[in-house]
N, C-alpha and C positions, 0 to 999 in steps of 0.2 A: 502493501501500500503506500503510496503517497506521502511524503512528509506535509503535514498542515500547519503553517503557522499563522496563530492568530493575533493578528493588533490592533484589533477594533474594540469589541466586546466582549469581557472575558466574565463569567460570572461562574466563581467559585462555589462550588457547595460540597462540605465534605462533612464526614461522620456527624450527620443529622445536623450541626450547625451551619446556618450559612452566611458565607464572607460573600461580599459580591467588589470587584474591581473592574472598573472603569481605567482601560486604558486607550492613551492618546492614540489618536487615529495615525496614520500612516505618515511618516515626515517627506516631507518635498525629496526630488532628487537632489537637490542641493544639500540639504539639511540630512540625506543620507549618505552622502558622500561623507560626511564631516565627523559621521559617527561608527565606530563600531558596528561591525552585522553583529545581526543578534541573533541567538541560539535558537535551531527550532526546535520545535517536541513532536516527538514521532507520536502519532494516531496509528493506534492496532485496531480500534474498531470506532463505528459509529452507530449511535442512538437517537432516537428523534424523539419529542416527550412531548405533549400537549400541554402548555400552562394552564390549563382549567383543571386537567389529573393530576398536579400538585397540588401538595398540604398549602392549605389558608397561610402560612405563616411564610412558606418558601414563595408560595406564587405572590403576599404582597410584595415581598423583597424585589422578585424577578419585575414587577410592573414598576417599583421602585425606581430602578435600574432604566427602565426602557423610558419612564416621562423625562429622566435628565440627559439621555442621547441624544445627540447631534443628528439631522436626518442625513448629514453628509457620511459619518459614522457606520451609521446603518447601512447605507448602501455601499459602502465599502465595502462592509461583513458579507451583503448580500452576493456582491460582484465576485468578491473572495470563494465563495460556495459554490458558487458556479462555475468558477475555474474548477475548481477542485473533481473530477469527475464521481469519486468516492460519496463524497458529501451529497453531490446534487444528486446521484443513483439512490440514494437512503430517504432520501425528502421524498423522489418518484414514487419509490415503492409503496410509500404512506398513501400518496396520491397527492402529495402536496410540493408546493416549491419554494424556491428562498426568500419569493417575499412575505411570507409570514411567517419567518425568521424574526425572530425578535431580539436571541439576546444565545449566547454560545457558553457552555461548561466543557475546560478542558482537567482533566483528571487521571492520572492513572494510565495515562494511554488511550481515555476513551474520550472522544470528544460526541458530548450529548448539544442536540442542536432543541433551542426552546421554540415552542410554534406558538400561534398564536389565529385561531380559524376567524373571519369575519363574521 
């Protein structure tokens, strides 16, 4: 499976205690040349979770992060998902598309795509 580096929105949920981190958007080309290369995260599996299926406390945290995220960051995240065949395929298998992804979680080699249906 390809390496998928997420630099837009990362929702980290671990050990039942949700902690959410909003990363900065991808730097411009000139900024990227000034910064050292970021390490990549290896994704071993992908799961798709509808936000409505989360426990209320976790769902409210996801909703809070989504409300604070710029539209540009969301679009950048969705473009990254579309450019990653494995992620796009996991969504398609559930009858979804990247336009329904509102946040992601990367933990222990598992990429979780959080989606919202209209």
